[in-house]
Backbone as a chain_set.jsonl record, in Angstrom:
{"seq": "MNLLIRWALNALALWITVQLGVGVSIARPGLGALLVAALVVGLVNAVVRPVMVLLTLPVTVVTFGLFLLVVNGLALALAATVSPLEVDGFGGAVLGALVLSVVSAILSRVFRDRPS", "coords": {"N": [[9.844, -27.739, -0.161], [8.784, -25.327, 0.671], [8.387, -24.044, -1.757], [6.238, -25.466, -2.873], [4.239, -24.816, -1.063], [4.036, -22.05, -1.513], [3.132, -22.146, -4.149], [0.644, -23.376, -3.8], [-0.595, -21.389, -2.237], [-0.638, -19.298, -4.097], [-2.337, -20.443, -5.981], [-4.66, -20.554, -4.443], [-5.067, -17.801, -4.077], [-5.538, -17.084, -6.726], [-7.889, -18.539, -7.176], [-9.634, -17.231, -5.385], [-9.642, -14.702, -6.578], [-10.874, -15.321, -9.023], [-13.377, -16.094, -8.05], [-14.339, -13.666, -7.103], [-15.122, -12.345, -9.352], [-13.918, -10.386, -11.144], [-13.302, -10.049, -13.784], [-11.681, -12.112, -14.471], [-11.435, -15.508, -15.21], [-11.68, -19.123, -15.097], [-11.176, -21.358, -17.701], [-11.618, -24.144, -17.864], [-13.206, -25.534, -15.337], [-11.941, -26.713, -12.228], [-9.561, -28.34, -10.076], [-7.097, -29.069, -11.201], [-6.815, -27.415, -13.508], [-6.776, -24.964, -12.249], [-4.403, -25.162, -10.746], [-2.522, -25.393, -12.814], [-2.894, -22.909, -14.074], [-2.094, -21.212, -11.974], [0.582, -21.947, -11.799], [1.544, -21.106, -14.307], [1.05, -18.336, -14.148], [2.765, -17.725, -12.031], [5.269, -18.38, -13.203], [5.347, -16.553, -15.341], [5.359, -14.178, -13.872], [7.809, -14.465, -12.614], [9.719, -14.646, -14.658], [9.114, -13.2, -17.114], [7.861, -10.76, -16.338], [9.834, -9.197, -14.81], [11.543, -8.365, -16.893], [9.792, -6.854, -18.436], [9.236, -4.823, -16.594], [11.748, -3.611, -16.362], [12.123, -2.695, -18.992], [10.105, -0.805, -19.183], [10.756, 1.107, -17.379], [11.406, 3.98, -17.585], [8.849, 5.109, -18.22], [7.414, 4.253, -16.027], [8.668, 5.653, -13.96], [8.013, 8.282, -14.659], [5.244, 8.225, -14.348], [5.029, 7.899, -11.678], [5.036, 5.261, -10.728], [2.539, 4.205, -11.296], [2.242, 3.037, -13.756], [3.009, 0.456, -13.416], [0.728, -0.962, -12.819], [-0.371, -1.363, -15.327], [1.658, -2.925, -16.458], [1.488, -5.2, -14.808], [-1.099, -6.027, -15.508], [-0.689, -6.635, -18.215], [1.097, -8.756, -17.902], [-0.569, -10.638, -16.649], [-2.459, -10.983, -18.683], [-0.803, -12.086, -20.624], [-0.145, -14.494, -19.372], [-2.64, -15.625, -19.44], [-2.923, -16.299, -22.073], [-1.557, -18.66, -22.444], [-2.518, -20.503, -20.693], [-5.215, -22.123, -18.805], [-6.579, -19.903, -18.02], [-8.814, -17.157, -18.31], [-9.299, -13.867, -19.479], [-11.194, -10.922, -19.345], [-10.746, -8.782, -21.523], [-8.573, -5.821, -21.597], [-9.01, -4.117, -19.415], [-10.145, -5.878, -17.574], [-7.931, -7.497, -17.192], [-6.107, -5.767, -15.937], [-7.55, -5.032, -13.613], [-7.981, -7.586, -12.557], [-5.307, -8.38, -12.098], [-4.603, -6.531, -10.153], [-6.371, -7.181, -8.035], [-5.586, -9.853, -7.674], [-2.919, -9.518, -6.815], [-3.29, -8.143, -4.393], [-4.831, -9.982, -2.893], [-3.033, -12.132, -2.874], [-0.916, -10.997, -1.447], [-2.13, -10.617, 1.049], [-2.709, -13.294, 1.76], [-0.089, -14.315, 1.823], [0.898, -12.894, 3.932], [-0.702, -13.801, 6.044], [-0.073, -16.547, 6.102], [2.683, -16.602, 6.535], [6.132, -17.555, 7.122], [6.961, -18.4, 10.374], [9.386, -17.789, 12.795], [10.782, -20.384, 14.845]], "CA": [[8.52, -27.727, 0.451], [8.322, -23.95, 0.682], [7.924, -23.733, -3.107], [4.908, -26.058, -3.03], [3.308, -24.015, -0.255], [3.823, -20.786, -2.243], [2.32, -22.482, -5.316], [-0.717, -23.587, -3.302], [-1.142, -20.086, -1.843], [-0.945, -18.562, -5.329], [-3.537, -21.05, -6.555], [-5.773, -20.083, -3.623], [-5.281, -16.392, -4.416], [-6.161, -17.06, -8.055], [-9.263, -19.013, -7.013], [-10.398, -16.136, -4.762], [-9.803, -13.664, -7.6], [-11.889, -15.807, -9.968], [-14.674, -16.079, -7.366], [-14.795, -12.283, -6.94], [-15.718, -11.928, -10.61], [-13.356, -9.102, -11.555], [-12.878, -10.121, -15.176], [-10.783, -13.25, -14.624], [-12.144, -16.77, -15.006], [-10.97, -20.341, -15.497], [-11.899, -21.945, -18.823], [-12.038, -25.487, -17.465], [-13.222, -25.559, -13.879], [-11.324, -27.87, -11.588], [-8.323, -28.085, -9.346], [-5.957, -29.198, -12.108], [-6.719, -26.212, -14.32], [-6.394, -23.878, -11.347], [-2.983, -25.32, -10.43], [-1.754, -25.067, -14.021], [-2.967, -21.456, -14.246], [-1.255, -20.604, -10.939], [1.969, -22.195, -12.184], [1.874, -20.237, -15.44], [1.106, -16.963, -13.637], [4.007, -17.621, -11.273], [6.4, -18.371, -14.126], [5.345, -15.268, -16.054], [5.778, -13.152, -12.914], [9.211, -14.654, -12.261], [10.628, -14.569, -15.799], [8.787, -12.178, -18.108], [7.511, -9.483, -15.716], [10.987, -8.333, -14.53], [12.015, -7.777, -18.148], [8.831, -5.806, -18.783], [9.433, -3.712, -15.651], [12.985, -2.944, -16.732], [11.938, -1.991, -20.264], [9.159, 0.302, -19.02], [11.182, 1.899, -16.226], [11.218, 5.429, -17.736], [7.425, 5.451, -18.135], [7.015, 4.0, -14.643], [9.154, 6.768, -13.152], [7.228, 9.479, -15.004], [3.884, 8.076, -13.818], [5.158, 7.63, -10.238], [4.785, 3.859, -10.44], [1.204, 3.75, -11.688], [2.319, 2.221, -14.963], [3.168, -0.937, -13.013], [-0.586, -1.598, -12.939], [-0.479, -1.782, -16.725], [2.604, -4.03, -16.64], [0.899, -6.368, -14.153], [-2.212, -6.463, -16.348], [-0.126, -7.286, -19.406], [1.651, -10.054, -17.489], [-1.695, -11.549, -16.436], [-3.026, -11.287, -20.003], [0.135, -13.002, -21.265], [-0.334, -15.802, -18.727], [-3.934, -16.153, -19.864], [-2.841, -16.83, -23.443], [-0.947, -19.992, -22.459], [-3.049, -21.294, -19.572], [-6.681, -22.176, -18.829], [-7.091, -18.655, -17.479], [-9.453, -16.272, -19.286], [-9.373, -12.489, -19.017], [-12.166, -10.142, -20.114], [-10.189, -7.538, -22.032], [-7.44, -5.218, -20.908], [-9.476, -3.63, -18.114], [-10.272, -7.05, -16.718], [-6.583, -7.961, -16.856], [-5.531, -4.843, -14.958], [-8.29, -5.178, -12.358], [-7.685, -8.92, -12.057], [-3.939, -8.381, -11.57], [-4.623, -5.755, -8.914], [-7.028, -7.998, -7.007], [-4.733, -11.013, -7.434], [-1.753, -9.139, -6.016], [-3.734, -7.819, -3.038], [-5.21, -11.236, -2.231], [-1.81, -12.896, -2.67], [-0.172, -10.363, -0.351], [-2.828, -10.918, 2.301], [-2.48, -14.712, 2.068], [1.313, -14.491, 2.191], [1.063, -12.32, 5.278], [-1.366, -14.683, 7.003], [0.618, -17.835, 6.15], [4.136, -16.41, 6.466], [6.958, -18.409, 7.988], [7.222, -17.849, 11.694], [10.552, -18.455, 13.394], [10.43, -21.186, 16.008]], "C": [[7.935, -26.316, 0.431], [7.769, -23.539, -0.69], [6.515, -24.282, -3.349], [3.855, -25.28, -2.232], [3.012, -22.699, -0.952], [2.92, -21.02, -3.459], [0.865, -22.675, -4.903], [-1.357, -22.267, -2.876], [-1.479, -19.236, -3.064], [-2.172, -19.129, -6.025], [-4.773, -20.62, -5.768], [-6.09, -18.625, -3.918], [-5.951, -16.257, -5.782], [-7.611, -17.512, -7.977], [-10.145, -17.922, -6.396], [-10.646, -15.028, -5.77], [-10.871, -14.061, -8.613], [-13.275, -15.726, -9.332], [-15.22, -14.663, -7.182], [-15.38, -11.713, -8.225], [-15.235, -10.578, -11.102], [-12.843, -9.114, -12.991], [-11.895, -11.242, -15.447], [-11.585, -14.506, -14.341], [-11.261, -17.924, -15.463], [-11.806, -21.027, -16.573], [-12.441, -23.327, -18.479], [-12.045, -25.541, -15.947], [-12.614, -26.844, -13.336], [-9.997, -27.498, -10.967], [-7.108, -28.144, -10.262], [-5.743, -27.95, -12.951], [-6.278, -25.024, -13.473], [-4.909, -23.958, -10.996], [-2.094, -24.999, -11.627], [-1.742, -23.557, -14.237], [-2.09, -20.747, -13.22], [0.222, -20.788, -11.261], [2.399, -21.262, -13.31], [1.97, -18.784, -14.983], [2.395, -16.752, -12.849], [5.233, -17.564, -12.159], [6.49, -17.065, -14.901], [5.819, -14.158, -15.119], [7.254, -13.268, -12.564], [10.167, -14.399, -13.422], [10.343, -13.36, -16.689], [8.563, -10.806, -17.47], [8.728, -8.63, -15.362], [11.567, -7.667, -15.777], [11.098, -6.64, -18.562], [8.999, -4.588, -17.872], [10.679, -2.928, -16.021], [12.816, -2.134, -18.017], [11.018, -0.774, -20.127], [9.531, 1.215, -17.857], [11.036, 3.41, -16.425], [9.751, 5.864, -17.612], [6.928, 5.27, -16.702], [7.462, 5.134, -13.739], [8.326, 8.015, -13.409], [5.824, 9.407, -14.404], [3.877, 7.726, -12.331], [4.743, 6.207, -9.868], [3.427, 3.34, -10.866], [1.221, 2.881, -12.942], [2.556, 0.75, -14.63], [1.837, -1.682, -13.008], [-0.791, -2.132, -14.353], [0.441, -2.975, -16.988], [2.054, -5.31, -16.01], [-0.28, -6.918, -14.958], [-1.732, -7.164, -17.605], [0.457, -8.654, -19.069], [0.529, -11.069, -17.268], [-2.341, -11.934, -17.77], [-2.116, -12.245, -20.773], [-0.002, -14.403, -20.683], [-1.639, -16.442, -19.179], [-3.871, -16.74, -21.273], [-2.294, -18.254, -23.471], [-1.427, -20.872, -21.307], [-4.57, -21.341, -19.669], [-7.341, -20.929, -18.245], [-7.716, -17.828, -18.599], [-9.602, -14.895, -18.676], [-10.315, -11.734, -19.939], [-11.582, -8.792, -20.51], [-9.061, -6.992, -21.174], [-7.827, -4.699, -19.527], [-9.631, -4.765, -17.114], [-8.918, -7.586, -16.292], [-5.952, -7.074, -15.788], [-6.226, -4.993, -13.615], [-8.024, -6.553, -11.737], [-6.287, -9.01, -11.46], [-3.865, -7.622, -10.259], [-5.228, -6.57, -7.773], [-6.167, -9.211, -6.662], [-3.535, -10.65, -6.569], [-2.137, -8.789, -4.587], [-4.082, -9.09, -2.266], [-3.97, -12.079, -1.935], [-0.982, -12.313, -1.53], [-0.816, -10.653, 0.997], [-2.592, -12.369, 2.708], [-1.032, -14.969, 2.48], [1.572, -13.956, 3.591], [0.456, -13.237, 6.337], [-0.584, -15.978, 7.2], [2.131, -17.704, 6.085], [4.854, -17.361, 7.433], [7.197, -17.7, 9.313], [8.44, -18.552, 12.287], [10.17, -19.221, 14.646], [11.3, -20.887, 17.191]], "O": [[6.739, -26.133, 0.203], [6.804, -22.779, -0.774], [5.692, -23.612, -3.973], [2.722, -25.112, -2.682], [1.859, -22.267, -0.986], [2.053, -20.201, -3.764], [-0.044, -22.193, -5.579], [-2.542, -22.05, -3.129], [-2.489, -18.533, -3.072], [-2.963, -18.38, -6.598], [-5.819, -20.35, -6.358], [-7.26, -18.251, -4.0], [-6.827, -15.413, -5.969], [-8.475, -16.935, -8.637], [-11.275, -17.714, -6.838], [-11.741, -14.468, -5.817], [-11.683, -13.229, -9.018], [-14.24, -15.336, -9.99], [-16.435, -14.477, -7.112], [-16.068, -10.692, -8.187], [-16.044, -9.715, -11.443], [-12.03, -8.269, -13.364], [-11.33, -11.318, -16.538], [-12.325, -14.573, -13.36], [-10.24, -17.729, -16.123], [-13.001, -21.253, -16.384], [-13.595, -23.638, -18.775], [-10.98, -25.589, -15.331], [-12.763, -27.917, -13.92], [-9.396, -26.475, -11.295], [-6.183, -27.346, -10.111], [-4.614, -27.48, -13.092], [-5.502, -24.182, -13.924], [-4.228, -22.933, -10.953], [-1.03, -24.399, -11.469], [-0.698, -22.984, -14.548], [-1.41, -19.778, -13.559], [1.026, -19.887, -11.023], [3.49, -20.694, -13.27], [2.885, -18.072, -15.396], [3.043, -15.714, -12.984], [6.147, -16.781, -11.9], [7.581, -16.53, -15.098], [6.595, -13.294, -15.527], [7.889, -12.262, -12.247], [11.304, -13.982, -13.204], [11.25, -12.581, -16.981], [9.026, -9.796, -18.001], [8.682, -7.421, -15.588], [12.03, -6.528, -15.715], [11.564, -5.583, -18.989], [8.913, -3.451, -18.335], [10.663, -1.697, -15.995], [13.313, -1.012, -18.115], [11.151, 0.187, -20.886], [8.708, 2.01, -17.403], [10.574, 4.083, -15.504], [9.453, 6.873, -16.972], [6.11, 6.056, -16.224], [6.721, 5.54, -12.844], [7.976, 8.73, -12.47], [5.276, 10.431, -13.995], [2.854, 7.31, -11.787], [4.162, 5.984, -8.806], [3.188, 2.134, -10.801], [0.312, 2.079, -13.158], [2.327, -0.116, -15.475], [1.812, -2.901, -13.173], [-1.324, -3.225, -14.542], [0.048, -3.926, -17.663], [2.142, -6.383, -16.607], [-0.441, -8.133, -15.076], [-2.305, -8.174, -18.016], [0.331, -9.598, -19.849], [0.659, -12.23, -17.655], [-2.727, -13.087, -17.96], [-2.601, -13.117, -21.493], [0.023, -15.388, -21.421], [-1.73, -17.665, -19.287], [-4.687, -17.593, -21.623], [-2.542, -18.985, -24.43], [-0.795, -21.881, -20.991], [-5.155, -20.673, -20.521], [-8.549, -20.923, -18.005], [-7.198, -17.804, -19.715], [-9.979, -14.756, -17.512], [-10.252, -11.879, -21.16], [-11.895, -7.773, -19.894], [-8.649, -7.594, -20.182], [-7.055, -4.826, -18.576], [-9.284, -4.62, -15.942], [-8.761, -8.073, -15.172], [-5.337, -7.571, -14.845], [-5.561, -5.074, -12.583], [-7.861, -6.662, -10.522], [-6.099, -9.648, -10.424], [-3.141, -8.024, -9.349], [-4.665, -6.64, -6.681], [-6.032, -9.561, -5.489], [-3.173, -11.413, -5.673], [-1.393, -9.102, -3.658], [-3.672, -9.254, -1.117], [-3.868, -12.675, -0.863], [-0.409, -13.058, -0.735], [-0.118, -10.906, 1.978], [-2.307, -12.646, 3.873], [-0.779, -15.759, 3.39], [2.377, -14.511, 4.339], [1.037, -13.426, 7.406], [-0.444, -16.457, 8.325], [2.801, -18.625, 5.617], [4.282, -17.879, 8.393], [7.589, -16.534, 9.346], [8.511, -19.781, 12.279], [9.33, -18.767, 15.423], [11.125, -21.486, 18.252]]}, "num_chains": 1, "name": "protein.A"}
């Protein structure tokens, strides 16, 4: 159940990012396309992004972590190639990934599990 809630929150974060108009859009509007795009972004972030972070670790250390913005943008651009997500160039991917991560963090904080 927790996985479905996280998926829904990521879809909501993606929808908010698309609505802000930061260079990310959905090719086919609708809930189904948004859920598929959120699933693909989640899978890319879970499988491909850690490998990219590990491979770019020396550059990330030299740039004091700022290169992670580039890695996040590349991960979002990769997700856009196999999902209904559209990104307006590399700058749009980096800005979209930044906004998506901030919105997702805020939503995760608001809807976090509270112990009973």
